[in-house]
VMD Tcl script that builds the backbone (N, CA, C; Angstrom):
set m [mol new atoms 477]
animate dup $m
set s [atomselect $m all]
$s set {name element resname resid chain x y z} {
  {N N MET 1 A 0.823 -1.197 0.000}
  {CA C MET 1 A 0.000 0.000 0.000}
  {C C MET 1 A 0.868 1.263 0.000}
  {N N ARG 2 A 1.905 1.239 0.809}
  {CA C ARG 2 A 2.794 2.395 0.910}
  {C C ARG 2 A 3.483 2.672 -0.429}
  {N N THR 3 A 3.860 1.616 -1.144}
  {CA C THR 3 A 4.523 1.751 -2.441}
  {C C THR 3 A 3.579 2.384 -3.459}
  {N N LYS 4 A 2.307 1.964 -3.445}
  {CA C LYS 4 A 1.321 2.536 -4.372}
  {C C LYS 4 A 1.116 4.020 -4.093}
  {N N LEU 5 A 1.021 4.382 -2.829}
  {CA C LEU 5 A 0.836 5.782 -2.458}
  {C C LEU 5 A 2.035 6.620 -2.893}
  {N N LEU 6 A 3.227 6.103 -2.678}
  {CA C LEU 6 A 4.444 6.799 -3.100}
  {C C LEU 6 A 4.473 6.963 -4.619}
  {N N LEU 7 A 4.057 5.935 -5.345}
  {CA C LEU 7 A 4.015 5.995 -6.808}
  {C C LEU 7 A 3.004 7.047 -7.277}
  {N N ILE 8 A 1.837 7.085 -6.671}
  {CA C ILE 8 A 0.808 8.062 -7.042}
  {C C ILE 8 A 1.293 9.483 -6.775}
  {N N VAL 9 A 1.881 9.716 -5.620}
  {CA C VAL 9 A 2.400 11.043 -5.283}
  {C C VAL 9 A 3.502 11.446 -6.259}
  {N N SER 10 A 4.379 10.522 -6.605}
  {CA C SER 10 A 5.466 10.814 -7.554}
  {C C SER 10 A 4.916 11.191 -8.922}
  {N N VAL 11 A 3.915 10.463 -9.390}
  {CA C VAL 11 A 3.300 10.759 -10.691}
  {C C VAL 11 A 2.632 12.131 -10.650}
  {N N LEU 12 A 1.959 12.458 -9.560}
  {CA C LEU 12 A 1.318 13.775 -9.441}
  {C C LEU 12 A 2.348 14.901 -9.498}
  {N N PHE 13 A 3.456 14.764 -8.787}
  {CA C PHE 13 A 4.511 15.784 -8.847}
  {C C PHE 13 A 5.056 15.930 -10.259}
  {N N PHE 14 A 5.221 14.808 -10.946}
  {CA C PHE 14 A 5.721 14.842 -12.326}
  {C C PHE 14 A 4.742 15.595 -13.224}
  {N N LEU 15 A 3.449 15.284 -13.097}
  {CA C LEU 15 A 2.440 15.945 -13.933}
  {C C LEU 15 A 2.350 17.434 -13.639}
  {N N ILE 16 A 2.410 17.807 -12.378}
  {CA C ILE 16 A 2.367 19.225 -12.015}
  {C C ILE 16 A 3.582 19.943 -12.573}
  {N N GLY 17 A 4.728 19.340 -12.472}
  {CA C GLY 17 A 5.954 19.939 -13.011}
  {C C GLY 17 A 5.875 20.142 -14.508}
  {N N CYS 18 A 5.264 19.206 -15.221}
  {CA C CYS 18 A 5.159 19.328 -16.680}
  {C C CYS 18 A 4.196 20.434 -17.080}
  {N N THR 19 A 3.108 20.631 -16.343}
  {CA C THR 19 A 2.146 21.661 -16.720}
  {C C THR 19 A 2.623 23.053 -16.346}
  {N N GLU 20 A 3.536 23.162 -15.397}
  {CA C GLU 20 A 4.047 24.463 -14.983}
  {C C GLU 20 A 5.170 24.973 -15.884}
  {N N LYS 21 A 5.661 24.111 -16.771}
  {CA C LYS 21 A 6.782 24.491 -17.629}
  {C C LYS 21 A 6.398 25.688 -18.505}
  {N N GLU 22 A 7.299 26.658 -18.601}
  {CA C GLU 22 A 7.050 27.826 -19.438}
  {C C GLU 22 A 7.091 27.445 -20.905}
  {N N LYS 23 A 6.313 28.201 -21.703}
  {CA C LYS 23 A 6.362 28.000 -23.143}
  {C C LYS 23 A 7.738 28.406 -23.650}
  {N N GLU 24 A 8.224 27.649 -24.601}
  {CA C GLU 24 A 9.515 27.980 -25.189}
  {C C GLU 24 A 9.328 28.998 -26.302}
  {N N ILE 25 A 10.309 29.852 -26.455}
  {CA C ILE 25 A 10.307 30.851 -27.510}
  {C C ILE 25 A 11.097 30.288 -28.680}
  {N N THR 26 A 10.498 30.359 -29.853}
  {CA C THR 26 A 11.179 29.921 -31.062}
  {C C THR 26 A 11.440 31.135 -31.930}
  {N N LEU 27 A 12.680 31.334 -32.296}
  {CA C LEU 27 A 13.032 32.461 -33.152}
  {C C LEU 27 A 12.757 32.095 -34.609}
  {N N PRO 28 A 12.127 33.000 -35.364}
  {CA C PRO 28 A 11.784 32.698 -36.756}
  {C C PRO 28 A 13.009 32.681 -37.667}
  {N N ASP 29 A 12.864 32.013 -38.784}
  {CA C ASP 29 A 13.918 32.016 -39.799}
  {C C ASP 29 A 14.152 33.444 -40.272}
  {N N GLY 30 A 15.391 33.773 -40.511}
  {CA C GLY 30 A 15.724 35.086 -41.049}
  {C C GLY 30 A 15.957 36.166 -40.010}
  {N N ILE 31 A 15.653 35.885 -38.739}
  {CA C ILE 31 A 15.887 36.893 -37.701}
  {C C ILE 31 A 17.402 37.082 -37.553}
  {N N PRO 32 A 17.859 38.294 -37.293}
  {CA C PRO 32 A 19.309 38.509 -37.142}
  {C C PRO 32 A 19.912 37.603 -36.059}
  {N N ASP 33 A 21.126 37.141 -36.309}
  {CA C ASP 33 A 21.807 36.197 -35.413}
  {C C ASP 33 A 22.045 36.734 -34.012}
  {N N PHE 34 A 22.151 38.052 -33.857}
  {CA C PHE 34 A 22.456 38.612 -32.542}
  {C C PHE 34 A 21.247 38.637 -31.613}
  {N N VAL 35 A 20.039 38.374 -32.119}
  {CA C VAL 35 A 18.846 38.294 -31.273}
  {C C VAL 35 A 18.858 36.918 -30.613}
  {N N LYS 36 A 18.852 36.901 -29.286}
  {CA C LYS 36 A 18.956 35.652 -28.522}
  {C C LYS 36 A 17.665 35.390 -27.749}
  {N N GLU 37 A 17.345 34.111 -27.565}
  {CA C GLU 37 A 16.167 33.751 -26.782}
  {C C GLU 37 A 16.240 34.347 -25.383}
  {N N SER 38 A 17.424 34.442 -24.823}
  {CA C SER 38 A 17.584 34.972 -23.465}
  {C C SER 38 A 17.195 36.454 -23.371}
  {N N ASP 39 A 17.205 37.186 -24.484}
  {CA C ASP 39 A 16.803 38.600 -24.464}
  {C C ASP 39 A 15.359 38.760 -24.002}
  {N N PHE 40 A 14.524 37.772 -24.277}
  {CA C PHE 40 A 13.102 37.874 -23.973}
  {C C PHE 40 A 12.809 37.690 -22.487}
  {N N SER 41 A 13.746 37.132 -21.743}
  {CA C SER 41 A 13.544 36.960 -20.300}
  {C C SER 41 A 13.635 38.288 -19.553}
  {N N SER 42 A 14.168 39.320 -20.186}
  {CA C SER 42 A 14.295 40.620 -19.517}
  {C C SER 42 A 13.075 41.519 -19.722}
  {N N ILE 43 A 12.020 41.003 -20.359}
  {CA C ILE 43 A 10.806 41.802 -20.570}
  {C C ILE 43 A 10.086 41.994 -19.241}
  {N N ASP 44 A 9.783 43.247 -18.910}
  {CA C ASP 44 A 8.973 43.577 -17.735}
  {C C ASP 44 A 7.602 44.001 -18.249}
  {N N TRP 45 A 6.634 43.088 -18.208}
  {CA C TRP 45 A 5.307 43.342 -18.778}
  {C C TRP 45 A 4.545 44.423 -18.022}
  {N N GLU 46 A 4.976 44.751 -16.824}
  {CA C GLU 46 A 4.321 45.803 -16.040}
  {C C GLU 46 A 4.799 47.195 -16.450}
  {N N LYS 47 A 5.926 47.281 -17.110}
  {CA C LYS 47 A 6.513 48.571 -17.496}
  {C C LYS 47 A 6.042 48.949 -18.902}
  {N N LYS 48 A 4.811 49.439 -18.977}
  {CA C LYS 48 A 4.211 49.811 -20.260}
  {C C LYS 48 A 4.808 51.120 -20.772}
  {N N ALA 49 A 4.845 51.252 -22.092}
  {CA C ALA 49 A 5.254 52.505 -22.717}
  {C C ALA 49 A 4.236 53.580 -22.341}
  {N N VAL 50 A 4.725 54.787 -22.021}
  {CA C VAL 50 A 3.851 55.887 -21.598}
  {C C VAL 50 A 4.173 57.144 -22.408}
  {N N PRO 51 A 3.181 58.032 -22.542}
  {CA C PRO 51 A 3.451 59.305 -23.221}
  {C C PRO 51 A 4.388 60.167 -22.382}
  {N N PHE 52 A 5.276 60.889 -23.057}
  {CA C PHE 52 A 6.142 61.843 -22.361}
  {C C PHE 52 A 6.501 62.974 -23.311}
  {N N GLY 53 A 6.911 64.087 -22.719}
  {CA C GLY 53 A 7.281 65.253 -23.522}
  {C C GLY 53 A 6.063 65.904 -24.151}
  {N N ASP 54 A 6.324 66.861 -25.033}
  {CA C ASP 54 A 5.225 67.604 -25.649}
  {C C ASP 54 A 5.113 67.337 -27.150}
  {N N ARG 55 A 5.700 66.259 -27.618}
  {CA C ARG 55 A 5.685 65.964 -29.056}
  {C C ARG 55 A 4.918 64.681 -29.398}
  {N N GLY 56 A 4.173 64.147 -28.447}
  {CA C GLY 56 A 3.393 62.945 -28.711}
  {C C GLY 56 A 4.218 61.670 -28.746}
  {N N ILE 57 A 5.346 61.666 -28.054}
  {CA C ILE 57 A 6.197 60.475 -28.021}
  {C C ILE 57 A 5.696 59.529 -26.925}
  {N N VAL 58 A 5.645 58.233 -27.248}
  {CA C VAL 58 A 5.240 57.199 -26.298}
  {C C VAL 58 A 6.405 56.227 -26.160}
  {N N GLY 59 A 6.788 55.928 -24.917}
  {CA C GLY 59 A 7.892 54.991 -24.722}
  {C C GLY 59 A 8.434 55.032 -23.316}
  {N N ASN 60 A 9.749 54.884 -23.198}
  {CA C ASN 60 A 10.471 54.940 -21.927}
  {C C ASN 60 A 11.286 56.230 -21.931}
  {N N GLU 61 A 10.866 57.191 -21.138}
  {CA C GLU 61 A 11.450 58.536 -21.176}
  {C C GLU 61 A 12.971 58.509 -21.053}
  {N N ASN 62 A 13.605 59.323 -21.891}
  {CA C ASN 62 A 15.062 59.480 -21.950}
  {C C ASN 62 A 15.805 58.206 -22.360}
  {N N LYS 63 A 15.090 57.259 -22.948}
  {CA C LYS 63 A 15.717 56.034 -23.469}
  {C C LYS 63 A 15.254 55.779 -24.910}
  {N N SER 64 A 13.948 55.504 -25.073}
  {CA C SER 64 A 13.412 55.284 -26.417}
  {C C SER 64 A 11.928 55.618 -26.441}
  {N N GLY 65 A 11.463 56.006 -27.611}
  {CA C GLY 65 A 10.058 56.322 -27.770}
  {C C GLY 65 A 9.683 56.386 -29.237}
  {N N VAL 66 A 8.374 56.445 -29.463}
  {CA C VAL 66 A 7.848 56.410 -30.820}
  {C C VAL 66 A 6.772 57.477 -30.974}
  {N N ILE 67 A 6.823 58.211 -32.076}
  {CA C ILE 67 A 5.694 59.046 -32.482}
  {C C ILE 67 A 4.886 58.191 -33.448}
  {N N GLY 68 A 3.581 58.114 -33.208}
  {CA C GLY 68 A 2.715 57.276 -34.028}
  {C C GLY 68 A 2.175 56.104 -33.240}
  {N N ALA 69 A 2.716 55.861 -32.069}
  {CA C ALA 69 A 2.286 54.719 -31.257}
  {C C ALA 69 A 1.288 55.122 -30.184}
  {N N GLU 70 A 0.868 56.410 -30.180}
  {CA C GLU 70 A -0.071 56.829 -29.141}
  {C C GLU 70 A -1.415 56.129 -29.282}
  {N N MET 71 A -1.726 55.660 -30.483}
  {CA C MET 71 A -2.924 54.858 -30.710}
  {C C MET 71 A -2.511 53.623 -31.505}
  {N N PRO 72 A -1.786 52.688 -30.864}
  {CA C PRO 72 A -1.304 51.528 -31.609}
  {C C PRO 72 A -2.457 50.763 -32.238}
  {N N SER 73 A -2.231 50.255 -33.416}
  {CA C SER 73 A -3.295 49.666 -34.199}
  {C C SER 73 A -2.813 48.427 -34.927}
  {N N LEU 74 A -3.749 47.555 -35.257}
  {CA C LEU 74 A -3.435 46.376 -36.052}
  {C C LEU 74 A -3.264 46.739 -37.520}
  {N N ASN 75 A -3.726 47.929 -37.897}
  {CA C ASN 75 A -3.540 48.397 -39.270}
  {C C ASN 75 A -2.124 48.928 -39.413}
  {N N GLY 76 A -1.610 48.925 -40.617}
  {CA C GLY 76 A -0.277 49.468 -40.846}
  {C C GLY 76 A -0.210 50.931 -40.434}
  {N N GLN 77 A 0.896 51.336 -39.854}
  {CA C GLN 77 A 1.080 52.711 -39.396}
  {C C GLN 77 A 2.500 53.163 -39.671}
  {N N LYS 78 A 2.674 54.476 -39.665}
  {CA C LYS 78 A 4.013 55.064 -39.721}
  {C C LYS 78 A 4.419 55.390 -38.287}
  {N N TRP 79 A 5.592 54.921 -37.892}
  {CA C TRP 79 A 6.136 55.211 -36.572}
  {C C TRP 79 A 7.499 55.860 -36.746}
  {N N MET 80 A 7.769 56.885 -35.944}
  {CA C MET 80 A 9.082 57.536 -35.922}
  {C C MET 80 A 9.744 57.164 -34.602}
  {N N TRP 81 A 10.800 56.359 -34.689}
  {CA C TRP 81 A 11.538 55.898 -33.520}
  {C C TRP 81 A 12.482 56.999 -33.059}
  {N N HIS 82 A 12.581 57.202 -31.743}
  {CA C HIS 82 A 13.490 58.185 -31.143}
  {C C HIS 82 A 14.312 57.487 -30.062}
  {N N LEU 83 A 15.627 57.693 -30.090}
  {CA C LEU 83 A 16.522 57.058 -29.122}
  {C C LEU 83 A 17.424 58.103 -28.481}
  {N N TRP 84 A 17.631 57.972 -27.180}
  {CA C TRP 84 A 18.528 58.848 -26.429}
  {C C TRP 84 A 19.769 58.053 -26.019}
  {N N ASP 85 A 20.866 58.768 -25.797}
  {CA C ASP 85 A 22.144 58.153 -25.395}
  {C C ASP 85 A 22.674 57.174 -26.440}
  {N N VAL 86 A 22.534 57.550 -27.702}
  {CA C VAL 86 A 23.086 56.770 -28.805}
  {C C VAL 86 A 24.223 57.579 -29.407}
  {N N ASP 87 A 25.411 57.002 -29.423}
  {CA C ASP 87 A 26.575 57.703 -29.966}
  {C C ASP 87 A 26.789 57.409 -31.445}
  {N N ASN 88 A 26.463 56.200 -31.846}
  {CA C ASN 88 A 26.716 55.742 -33.204}
  {C C ASN 88 A 25.412 55.702 -33.990}
  {N N LEU 89 A 25.392 56.234 -35.178}
  {CA C LEU 89 A 24.184 56.200 -35.999}
  {C C LEU 89 A 24.220 54.986 -36.914}
  {N N GLY 90 A 24.185 53.817 -36.306}
  {CA C GLY 90 A 24.205 52.561 -37.051}
  {C C GLY 90 A 22.797 52.104 -37.375}
  {N N GLU 91 A 22.571 50.805 -37.203}
  {CA C GLU 91 A 21.271 50.229 -37.523}
  {C C GLU 91 A 20.413 50.055 -36.277}
  {N N LEU 92 A 19.115 50.272 -36.464}
  {CA C LEU 92 A 18.109 49.972 -35.455}
  {C C LEU 92 A 17.390 48.707 -35.913}
  {N N THR 93 A 17.400 47.693 -35.065}
  {CA C THR 93 A 16.679 46.451 -35.348}
  {C C THR 93 A 15.497 46.389 -34.400}
  {N N VAL 94 A 14.321 46.068 -34.936}
  {CA C VAL 94 A 13.075 46.071 -34.173}
  {C C VAL 94 A 12.473 44.664 -34.226}
  {N N VAL 95 A 12.269 44.071 -33.041}
  {CA C VAL 95 A 11.751 42.707 -32.941}
  {C C VAL 95 A 10.490 42.737 -32.085}
  {N N GLY 96 A 9.385 42.217 -32.612}
  {CA C GLY 96 A 8.134 42.154 -31.869}
  {C C GLY 96 A 7.954 40.795 -31.213}
  {N N TYR 97 A 7.431 40.808 -29.980}
  {CA C TYR 97 A 7.151 39.565 -29.259}
  {C C TYR 97 A 5.738 39.646 -28.696}
  {N N HIS 98 A 4.863 38.733 -29.133}
  {CA C HIS 98 A 3.468 38.688 -28.700}
  {C C HIS 98 A 3.350 37.787 -27.475}
  {N N ARG 99 A 2.909 38.369 -26.376}
  {CA C ARG 99 A 2.919 37.655 -25.091}
  {C C ARG 99 A 2.033 36.410 -25.099}
  {N N GLU 100 A 0.809 36.537 -25.576}
  {CA C GLU 100 A -0.146 35.438 -25.483}
  {C C GLU 100 A 0.249 34.238 -26.345}
  {N N SER 101 A 0.753 34.483 -27.532}
  {CA C SER 101 A 1.087 33.384 -28.446}
  {C C SER 101 A 2.540 32.940 -28.345}
  {N N ASN 102 A 3.368 33.740 -27.654}
  {CA C ASN 102 A 4.810 33.461 -27.555}
  {C C ASN 102 A 5.512 33.546 -28.905}
  {N N LYS 103 A 4.942 34.302 -29.840}
  {CA C LYS 103 A 5.530 34.418 -31.173}
  {C C LYS 103 A 6.460 35.616 -31.261}
  {N N VAL 104 A 7.595 35.406 -31.892}
  {CA C VAL 104 A 8.539 36.472 -32.218}
  {C C VAL 104 A 8.301 36.818 -33.680}
  {N N GLN 105 A 8.078 38.126 -33.963}
  {CA C GLN 105 A 7.715 38.506 -35.322}
  {C C GLN 105 A 8.384 39.796 -35.750}
  {N N GLN 106 A 8.574 39.895 -37.039}
  {CA C GLN 106 A 9.039 41.137 -37.658}
  {C C GLN 106 A 7.844 42.083 -37.703}
  {N N ILE 107 A 8.018 43.334 -37.237}
  {CA C ILE 107 A 6.919 44.296 -37.328}
  {C C ILE 107 A 7.216 45.444 -38.285}
  {N N LEU 108 A 8.485 45.688 -38.596}
  {CA C LEU 108 A 8.796 46.663 -39.636}
  {C C LEU 108 A 8.401 46.039 -40.973}
  {N N THR 109 A 7.771 46.814 -41.834}
  {CA C THR 109 A 7.310 46.251 -43.105}
  {C C THR 109 A 8.438 46.065 -44.112}
  {N N THR 110 A 9.595 46.663 -43.860}
  {CA C THR 110 A 10.703 46.612 -44.820}
  {C C THR 110 A 11.825 45.661 -44.406}
  {N N GLY 111 A 11.655 44.926 -43.331}
  {CA C GLY 111 A 12.694 44.017 -42.851}
  {C C GLY 111 A 12.875 44.168 -41.356}
  {N N TRP 112 A 13.884 43.525 -40.812}
  {CA C TRP 112 A 14.134 43.576 -39.371}
  {C C TRP 112 A 14.795 44.879 -38.936}
  {N N SER 113 A 15.536 45.526 -39.820}
  {CA C SER 113 A 16.363 46.673 -39.421}
  {C C SER 113 A 16.159 47.864 -40.340}
  {N N THR 114 A 16.507 49.042 -39.794}
  {CA C THR 114 A 16.477 50.284 -40.552}
  {C C THR 114 A 17.646 51.144 -40.090}
  {N N GLN 115 A 18.048 52.057 -40.923}
  {CA C GLN 115 A 19.182 52.931 -40.613}
  {C C GLN 115 A 18.746 54.062 -39.679}
  {N N LEU 116 A 19.551 54.355 -38.668}
  {CA C LEU 116 A 19.281 55.487 -37.783}
  {C C LEU 116 A 19.755 56.780 -38.426}
  {N N GLY 117 A 18.982 57.839 -38.203}
  {CA C GLY 117 A 19.377 59.177 -38.619}
  {C C GLY 117 A 19.771 59.985 -37.399}
  {N N GLY 118 A 20.126 61.232 -37.597}
  {CA C GLY 118 A 20.623 62.095 -36.528}
  {C C GLY 118 A 19.552 62.591 -35.581}
  {N N GLU 119 A 19.888 63.651 -34.862}
  {CA C GLU 119 A 19.025 64.215 -33.823}
  {C C GLU 119 A 17.675 64.639 -34.391}
  {N N ASN 120 A 16.636 64.470 -33.535}
  {CA C ASN 120 A 15.287 64.877 -33.913}
  {C C ASN 120 A 14.430 64.921 -32.654}
  {N N ASN 121 A 13.663 65.976 -32.489}
  {CA C ASN 121 A 12.738 66.114 -31.358}
  {C C ASN 121 A 13.416 65.915 -30.004}
  {N N GLY 122 A 14.660 66.320 -29.882}
  {CA C GLY 122 A 15.389 66.209 -28.620}
  {C C GLY 122 A 16.102 64.885 -28.419}
  {N N ALA 123 A 15.863 63.920 -29.298}
  {CA C ALA 123 A 16.531 62.616 -29.201}
  {C C ALA 123 A 17.859 62.667 -29.947}
  {N N ASP 124 A 18.769 61.783 -29.580}
  {CA C ASP 124 A 20.081 61.718 -30.224}
  {C C ASP 124 A 20.038 61.045 -31.591}
  {N N ALA 125 A 19.039 60.185 -31.806}
  {CA C ALA 125 A 18.902 59.480 -33.076}
  {C C ALA 125 A 17.421 59.218 -33.337}
  {N N HIS 126 A 17.092 59.057 -34.607}
  {CA C HIS 126 A 15.710 58.752 -34.964}
  {C C HIS 126 A 15.698 57.896 -36.228}
  {N N ALA 127 A 14.542 57.282 -36.496}
  {CA C ALA 127 A 14.366 56.508 -37.725}
  {C C ALA 127 A 12.882 56.440 -38.057}
  {N N PRO 128 A 12.495 56.874 -39.256}
  {CA C PRO 128 A 11.107 56.690 -39.682}
  {C C PRO 128 A 10.899 55.243 -40.141}
  {N N SER 129 A 9.675 54.746 -40.000}
  {CA C SER 129 A 9.399 53.380 -40.445}
  {C C SER 129 A 7.908 53.196 -40.652}
  {N N SER 130 A 7.565 52.114 -41.318}
  {CA C SER 130 A 6.189 51.637 -41.388}
  {C C SER 130 A 6.152 50.333 -40.609}
  {N N VAL 131 A 5.125 50.185 -39.769}
  {CA C VAL 131 A 5.002 48.975 -38.955}
  {C C VAL 131 A 3.658 48.313 -39.201}
  {N N LYS 132 A 3.621 47.013 -38.970}
  {CA C LYS 132 A 2.385 46.241 -39.045}
  {C C LYS 132 A 2.381 45.284 -37.869}
  {N N ILE 133 A 1.428 45.490 -36.957}
  {CA C ILE 133 A 1.261 44.616 -35.795}
  {C C ILE 133 A 0.238 43.554 -36.198}
  {N N PRO 134 A 0.612 42.272 -36.223}
  {CA C PRO 134 A -0.254 41.256 -36.808}
  {C C PRO 134 A -1.447 40.784 -35.973}
  {N N GLU 135 A -1.438 40.992 -34.643}
  {CA C GLU 135 A -2.583 40.541 -33.854}
  {C C GLU 135 A -2.708 41.317 -32.548}
  {N N LYS 136 A -3.926 41.269 -31.977}
  {CA C LYS 136 A -4.213 41.957 -30.716}
  {C C LYS 136 A -3.413 41.360 -29.574}
  {N N GLY 137 A -3.270 42.173 -28.513}
  {CA C GLY 137 A -2.671 41.670 -27.288}
  {C C GLY 137 A -1.501 42.503 -26.821}
  {N N GLU 138 A -0.803 41.962 -25.831}
  {CA C GLU 138 A 0.376 42.641 -25.296}
  {C C GLU 138 A 1.586 42.308 -26.165}
  {N N TRP 139 A 2.318 43.356 -26.505}
  {CA C TRP 139 A 3.509 43.226 -27.338}
  {C C TRP 139 A 4.699 43.851 -26.634}
  {N N ALA 140 A 5.812 43.161 -26.676}
  {CA C ALA 140 A 7.092 43.740 -26.273}
  {C C ALA 140 A 7.852 44.005 -27.564}
  {N N ILE 141 A 8.331 45.224 -27.714}
  {CA C ILE 141 A 9.108 45.603 -28.885}
  {C C ILE 141 A 10.556 45.745 -28.423}
  {N N LEU 142 A 11.400 44.821 -28.845}
  {CA C LEU 142 A 12.813 44.831 -28.464}
  {C C LEU 142 A 13.586 45.645 -29.486}
  {N N LEU 143 A 14.318 46.634 -29.006}
  {CA C LEU 143 A 15.091 47.523 -29.869}
  {C C LEU 143 A 16.574 47.218 -29.708}
  {N N TYR 144 A 17.236 47.007 -30.819}
  {CA C TYR 144 A 18.675 46.736 -30.847}
  {C C TYR 144 A 19.355 47.846 -31.629}
  {N N VAL 145 A 20.443 48.363 -31.098}
  {CA C VAL 145 A 21.254 49.343 -31.806}
  {C C VAL 145 A 22.622 48.712 -32.020}
  {N N ASP 146 A 23.024 48.664 -33.269}
  {CA C ASP 146 A 24.313 48.050 -33.629}
  {C C ASP 146 A 24.486 46.675 -32.988}
  {N N GLU 147 A 23.444 45.867 -33.111}
  {CA C GLU 147 A 23.453 44.458 -32.692}
  {C C GLU 147 A 23.466 44.240 -31.182}
  {N N GLN 148 A 23.167 45.278 -30.396}
  {CA C GLN 148 A 23.096 45.165 -28.932}
  {C C GLN 148 A 21.688 45.539 -28.469}
  {N N LEU 149 A 21.115 44.742 -27.544}
  {CA C LEU 149 A 19.805 45.081 -27.001}
  {C C LEU 149 A 19.891 46.444 -26.337}
  {N N PHE 150 A 19.036 47.366 -26.767}
  {CA C PHE 150 A 19.085 48.749 -26.299}
  {C C PHE 150 A 17.949 49.054 -25.319}
  {N N ASP 151 A 16.733 48.646 -25.664}
  {CA C ASP 151 A 15.581 48.941 -24.811}
  {C C ASP 151 A 14.427 48.035 -25.225}
  {N N ILE 152 A 13.401 47.991 -24.355}
  {CA C ILE 152 A 12.192 47.216 -24.631}
  {C C ILE 152 A 10.986 48.102 -24.355}
  {N N LEU 153 A 10.113 48.226 -25.350}
  {CA C LEU 153 A 8.863 48.972 -25.206}
  {C C LEU 153 A 7.721 47.968 -25.119}
  {N N VAL 154 A 6.795 48.168 -24.169}
  {CA C VAL 154 A 5.663 47.261 -23.999}
  {C C VAL 154 A 4.377 48.020 -24.308}
  {N N PHE 155 A 3.598 47.466 -25.241}
  {CA C PHE 155 A 2.329 48.063 -25.660}
  {C C PHE 155 A 1.208 47.043 -25.515}
  {N N ASP 156 A -0.012 47.541 -25.229}
  {CA C ASP 156 A -1.216 46.723 -25.252}
  {C C ASP 156 A -2.005 47.183 -26.471}
  {N N ILE 157 A -2.076 46.349 -27.482}
  {CA C ILE 157 A -2.671 46.732 -28.766}
  {C C ILE 157 A -3.972 45.964 -28.946}
  {N N GLN 158 A -5.077 46.691 -29.012}
  {CA C GLN 158 A -6.390 46.054 -29.076}
  {C C GLN 158 A -7.178 46.352 -30.347}
  {N N GLU 159 A -6.779 47.332 -31.131}
  {CA C GLU 159 A -7.566 47.688 -32.330}
  {C C GLU 159 A -6.744 47.589 -33.579}
}
mol reanalyze $m
mol bondsrecalc $m
mol representation Tube
mol addrep $m
């Protein structure tokens, strides 16, 4: 009897452990090599992008922000990225991560990356772009500058 009880308890612990396992993140084909699965563990879903300044920028003040994201939409939009504390005007890579589906997706319509331009609206660098958010829900937008994770913007996109 004791052996059966021990076996049942062991099986229950095994089943509970399997259901508690986190979903794995799979990186899509074609994503830049410097984007790592471990980058997604640093997402703070409570730290939502917020409006700041007087130019309609939404993001993380004095780090990164976007004009055009004040009403994020599932329809294609033009977004102007703004970055502070950037010394090099290299490439900006933008990676979208959908919380509910665990999908990593390209959201720039022209590819994963775009060239940064100079100062604009008080930021050290900027880049215009067209974006397409493919589905509703919470999104983390991971920003990389010159192949290094720079910042993460979190949006709740419902329309």
